[in-house]
C-alpha beads as a LAMMPS data file, in Angstrom:
LAMMPS data file: protein, C-alpha beads

73 atoms
72 bonds

1 atom types
1 bond types

-500.0 500.0 xlo xhi
-500.0 500.0 ylo yhi
-500.0 500.0 zlo zhi

Masses

1 110.0

Atoms # bond

1 1 1 -127.510 1.964 -123.608
2 1 1 -129.719 -0.447 -125.522
3 1 1 -133.103 1.222 -126.019
4 1 1 -134.598 -0.969 -128.732
5 1 1 -135.031 -4.576 -129.784
6 1 1 -133.433 -5.490 -133.075
7 1 1 -135.862 -6.424 -135.828
8 1 1 -133.233 -8.614 -137.406
9 1 1 -129.658 -9.437 -136.449
10 1 1 -127.736 -7.926 -133.565
11 1 1 -128.502 -4.521 -132.070
12 1 1 -125.681 -2.041 -131.549
13 1 1 -125.825 -0.148 -128.247
14 1 1 -125.516 3.631 -128.370
15 1 1 -122.837 5.364 -126.318
16 1 1 -123.586 8.749 -124.740
17 1 1 -121.162 11.334 -123.366
18 1 1 -122.273 14.441 -121.486
19 1 1 -120.084 17.351 -122.575
20 1 1 -121.720 20.207 -120.653
21 1 1 -124.173 19.605 -117.816
22 1 1 -126.012 22.877 -117.220
23 1 1 -128.958 21.144 -115.513
24 1 1 -126.929 19.238 -112.931
25 1 1 -128.465 15.879 -113.871
26 1 1 -126.986 12.680 -112.503
27 1 1 -126.310 9.695 -114.759
28 1 1 -129.626 7.968 -113.948
29 1 1 -131.599 11.075 -114.924
30 1 1 -129.668 11.458 -118.181
31 1 1 -130.238 7.790 -118.989
32 1 1 -133.985 8.087 -118.284
33 1 1 -134.240 11.193 -120.472
34 1 1 -132.419 9.556 -123.389
35 1 1 -134.588 6.444 -123.094
36 1 1 -137.777 8.544 -123.064
37 1 1 -136.644 10.455 -126.165
38 1 1 -136.164 7.150 -128.011
39 1 1 -139.950 6.588 -127.825
40 1 1 -140.916 9.844 -129.594
41 1 1 -140.595 8.721 -133.218
42 1 1 -143.509 9.976 -135.323
43 1 1 -143.967 6.897 -137.506
44 1 1 -143.406 3.885 -135.247
45 1 1 -144.615 3.432 -131.685
46 1 1 -141.683 1.290 -130.593
47 1 1 -138.370 2.738 -129.416
48 1 1 -135.670 3.589 -131.949
49 1 1 -131.928 3.207 -131.444
50 1 1 -131.139 6.914 -130.925
51 1 1 -133.148 9.793 -129.403
52 1 1 -135.693 11.304 -131.804
53 1 1 -134.150 14.818 -131.908
54 1 1 -130.819 13.300 -132.974
55 1 1 -132.551 11.170 -135.616
56 1 1 -134.452 14.175 -137.001
57 1 1 -131.309 16.330 -137.094
58 1 1 -129.565 13.635 -139.129
59 1 1 -132.496 13.385 -141.559
60 1 1 -132.672 17.174 -141.997
61 1 1 -128.921 17.334 -142.596
62 1 1 -129.239 14.686 -145.327
63 1 1 -132.103 16.608 -146.916
64 1 1 -130.174 19.878 -146.798
65 1 1 -127.138 18.223 -148.351
66 1 1 -129.246 16.795 -151.185
67 1 1 -130.918 20.154 -151.852
68 1 1 -127.554 21.927 -151.803
69 1 1 -126.102 19.399 -154.256
70 1 1 -129.096 19.775 -156.583
71 1 1 -128.735 23.545 -156.846
72 1 1 -124.942 23.906 -156.902
73 1 1 -123.989 21.427 -159.639

Bonds

1 1 1 2
2 1 2 3
3 1 3 4
4 1 4 5
5 1 5 6
6 1 6 7
7 1 7 8
8 1 8 9
9 1 9 10
10 1 10 11
11 1 11 12
12 1 12 13
13 1 13 14
14 1 14 15
15 1 15 16
16 1 16 17
17 1 17 18
18 1 18 19
19 1 19 20
20 1 20 21
21 1 21 22
22 1 22 23
23 1 23 24
24 1 24 25
25 1 25 26
26 1 26 27
27 1 27 28
28 1 28 29
29 1 29 30
30 1 30 31
31 1 31 32
32 1 32 33
33 1 33 34
34 1 34 35
35 1 35 36
36 1 36 37
37 1 37 38
38 1 38 39
39 1 39 40
40 1 40 41
41 1 41 42
42 1 42 43
43 1 43 44
44 1 44 45
45 1 45 46
46 1 46 47
47 1 47 48
48 1 48 49
49 1 49 50
50 1 50 51
51 1 51 52
52 1 52 53
53 1 53 54
54 1 54 55
55 1 55 56
56 1 56 57
57 1 57 58
58 1 58 59
59 1 59 60
60 1 60 61
61 1 61 62
62 1 62 63
63 1 63 64
64 1 64 65
65 1 65 66
66 1 66 67
67 1 67 68
68 1 68 69
69 1 69 70
70 1 70 71
71 1 71 72
72 1 72 73
């Protein structure tokens, strides 16, 4: 799914795979949900390439890794 326009160059579409579907959503509903989540970035008002919760989890993991490195070496 291509949720954003590239600022420069070529955009890479994101691939999604549903592993467990506890809500019984069909593919159109999942696609609409993922697209809506791409608009929830706190800094920009345009869509981003991946859903905001995934983006935030990646940022928090990077921060945790950096903090862990700072205090263990």
